[in-house]
N, C-alpha and C positions, 0 to 999 in steps of 0.2 A: 387621271390615274388609270391603271389597267384593271378593268372590271373582271376580266377572265382572259386566258390566252386566246389569241385569234387575230383577225384582220384589223385594219385601222379603226373600224367602227367601235371596237372595245375600249377606245380611249374616251373618257368622259370627265368632265369637271365635277369635283366634289368639294364641299367645305370641310376643312380639317383645321385643328388648332395649329398655330405657329409653333415650331419647335424651339425649345429653350437651349441656348448654347451651354455646353459643358465647359469645364475648366480649360482654358487655353483656346477656346473656340470663339468665333464671332457668328452672329446671326446676320444674314444678308437679306435685304429687301430686294428680291430678284426683279430686274427690269427686262431681261432678255435671257434666253437659254438656247444653246445650240442644239441642233438635231443631228443624230449620228446613226450609223448602221447598227451599232450595238443596241440602241433604243428599239429599233425595229425587231431585232432578235429577241430582246427581253419581252416585248409585247407579244410575240408569238410563242413564248414559253421556252425558247431555245437558248437563252443566255441569262440565267438567274443572277440577280444582284448579289454581290459578295456579302458576307456576314456583316451585320450592322447597318447596311444600307436599306432603304425602303424597297420592299419586294414589289410593290404595286405602283410606284411613282418613278417613271424613267427620267433620264436626263443626267448627263455627266459633266456639264459645264454651265457656268452662269456668268452673268455680269449684273452688277447692281450696286447698292449702297449699304454700307455697314449700318445696321439698325440697333444692335445690342452687343455688349461685350460679356463674355463669360469670365469667371473668376481667373484673375491673373493675366488676362489678355491685354497686351500693351502695345502691340505693333500697329494698331489702327485706332482711329477715332470714329465715333458715330458720325455718319454723313460722308465718310471717305468712299470714293468710287473705286470698286475693285472687280476683278474677274478671277476665275479659277476653276479647278477641277473638283468634282465630288464623285464618289462611287455610285451615286444614284440620288434621285429626288430633285433634280434640277427643274423639272416641269412643274413649278410651283411658285407661289408668290414669296415664300420664305424658305431659306435653307441654312443649315449650320455647317461650318467648316473650320478645321484647325486654322488658326490665324496665319501660320507659316505657309499655307497653301494658297493664300490670296495674293493677287498681283495687282499693282496699280493700273488703272485704266489711263492711257494717254489723254491729256487734257482736251484735245481737239476731237476726240472720238465720241460718237453716239454709242449707247449701250449695245445696239444691234451689231455694230462692228466688233466690239469687245467680246461679245458672246461667241463669235466665230473663231476666236483665237485659241483658247486653252487646249482643247482636245487635239485639234489638227496640228498646231504649231509645236506644242510640247512633245507630242508623239513623234513628229518628224525630226525635231531637233535631237531628242534622246536617241532615236534609232540611227540617224546618220552620223552624229558626232560623238555621242557618249559610247555607243555600242560598236559602231563600225569605224570610227576614227577617220571620217572623210576629210581629205586634205585639199588645199588649193592646188589646182592643176590636174586633179584626178577626174575621171569620167564616171558619171553616175547614170544609171538607167532607172527610171521611175515608172512602174506599171500603174495604170489608171491615173494618169497625170492630171486629169481634170477633176478628180475627187477632192474632198476637203483636205485630207492629209497629203494628197498628191500636189495640189497647188501650193500648200505650205512648204513641202519638201523642195519643190522646184525653186521657189523664191530663196529659201535658205541656202540651197546648194549654189545658186548663182551669186548670192551675196558673199559667200565664203570662197568664191573663185573656182568652182568646179565647172566642167563642161557637162551640159545636161542633155540627156536623151529621154524621151517620154513616149509611152504608148497610150492609145485610146482607140476605141472603135468608132469614134465620132470625129469627122473632119472639122466640125464646128468647134468642138472642145479643143482640138489641137491648135486651131487658129487662135483661139483665145489664150491658150497656153503660150504661144509664141510671144504674145504681148507681155507676158510675165517673165520672159527670158529663156524660153525653151530653145535650145540650139538645134536639136534634131528631133523632128516630129515624125512619129511612126504610126501610121494607120493600120492597126492590127487586124482590121476587117479585110484588108487588101494586101498586106505585106507580111512577110515572115520577119519578126523583129530581130531575131538572131542574125539573119542574113544582112539586114540593114546595118546592124551594129558592126559586123565584120567589115562591110564595105566602107563605112564611115571612119573606121579606126585602122584601116590597113591590115586587118586581120588580128589586131592586138586584143580587142575586146574592151569591155568596161571594167573599172576597178571595183565598183559597188553597184549592187542591185537592191532597190527598195521595192518589195513585192507586196502589193495591196490586193492581189487577186487570188493567189493560191494555186491549186492543182494544175490548171491548164497551162500555166506559164513556167512551171518548174523546169521542165526539160530544156526549153529554149533559153531560160535564164542561165542555166549551167553552161550551155553552149556559148552564150554571149559574154560570160565572165572571162577576164584575163587570168593569166597564171597568178596565183596568190590572191585572187579576187575574194570579195566578201559580199554576202547576201543576207538580208534580213527579211523575214516573213512577218508582216504586220496585220494583214487581212486575208480572209478566206472567202471573199464574195463569189469566186468562181468555183470553189470546191475544196474539200478538205484533204484529198489524197491524190497521188499520182506516182507512177513509176519513177525511180531515180537511178541515174547512171553513176553508180559508186566509183566505177573506174575513172570517169572524168573528174569526179571530186578528188580522188587520190592523185591522179596525174597532174592536175592543175593546182593541187594543194589549196583547195577552196575552204572557206569558212562559211557555214550556213547557220544562221541564228534565228530563233523564234522569240517574239516579244509580245507582252501584253502589259498595259499600263494600269488598267483599272484595279486589278487584284493585288497590286504590290503593297508591301508594308508601308505604313505611314512614314517611317523614317526615310525610306528610299524615295517616296513621293516628295518629301520636303527637300531632299538633296537635288532631285531632278528639277523641281520648281526654282530653287535658288540659283542653279546654274543657268536656267532659262532666263531668269530675271537679269542676271549679270551679262549674258552674252547676246540675248535676242531683243529684249525690250529697247535697248538703245537703237537698234536697227529700225524699229517702228517709229521711234521719235524722229529719226533722220529721214524717214520716208523711203528707205531702201526696200522695205517689204511692207505688205499691207494685207489685211484680212479680205477675203473674197466672199461676198454675200450674194447669192443668186436671188433670194426672195425672203421676205419676212411674212409670218402669219401670226395672228393673235393666238394666245394660248388656247382659247376655245376651239380653234381650228387645227389643233395638233394632228388630228386624223388626216386632214388634207395635206399637211406637210409630209406625213409618212407616205401617203400615196404618191406624192411627187418624188420623194426620195427613191421609192421602189421602182419608179419608172425609168431610172438611170439617165434621166435627162438633165440632171443638176450639174452645174459647173461651180465648184467651190462648196459653199455651205448654205443650208437653210437655217433660219433663226426664228424662234417663237418670241413674241413680245408679251410681257406680263404686266403692263400698266393697268 
């Protein structure tokens, strides 16, 4: 739990009673939990948990076994292996969740793999396909392609027939992204990504931009977009603000969307989860896409996991084990 706002050292293990599932909920015996940038921000006091979520227990995704059923819950049985999203509280041995937000874990997977899926893949799928309508044959530029959401978006875009462009400041991450299907790797520490996009597309630009960085890439993203292009801002790791060329937005007839998943209403989260289950879970079963886990840590070493995440040296996801 978070003992006070601050650095990784404020994360400490504490004994607390297991939560009771409300009507329509299930209690999960958590076996693994994904680590996300939002957890770091919450720990620092910069991203409060939404109403109803634990203020002092971070963690937005889990994988484990159904341990108890709330009144009226019928979708799962005790012992079922599930994964899913929670607004908070994932860094724990037990968590409760509406039964409609739980997803089955593929039979061959370890819980550590499953815990790397919900936040990254549901976010990427919702952003690219539900909000931007990415289609086969289109070109998509993914900023921070080596991140958790970046690696998920890359695989999903390739699986659905898009041509993929990706940026990173790490040549090593770009090389690993190529193995996941990255078509055009752009080292943003040495190259101007908008120039590379123009060269690789004959001046046409990309149809879609998935921005996980924020301020520093806004101007270049607008330059890189094709006429009628769409852009979605998912993360702000590089900064919250930047000048914007509204003339280019008008002349190109661009669409720029902002999104956040954590604070959405339960009904919308259920809809997003159901669509993900129908469209993406079969791709995992068929081996077309896979979770990318850089390293696992015991729950007691959550502070070390946060330190590694903050080093920006992670490709894919970090996962905490809760056995």
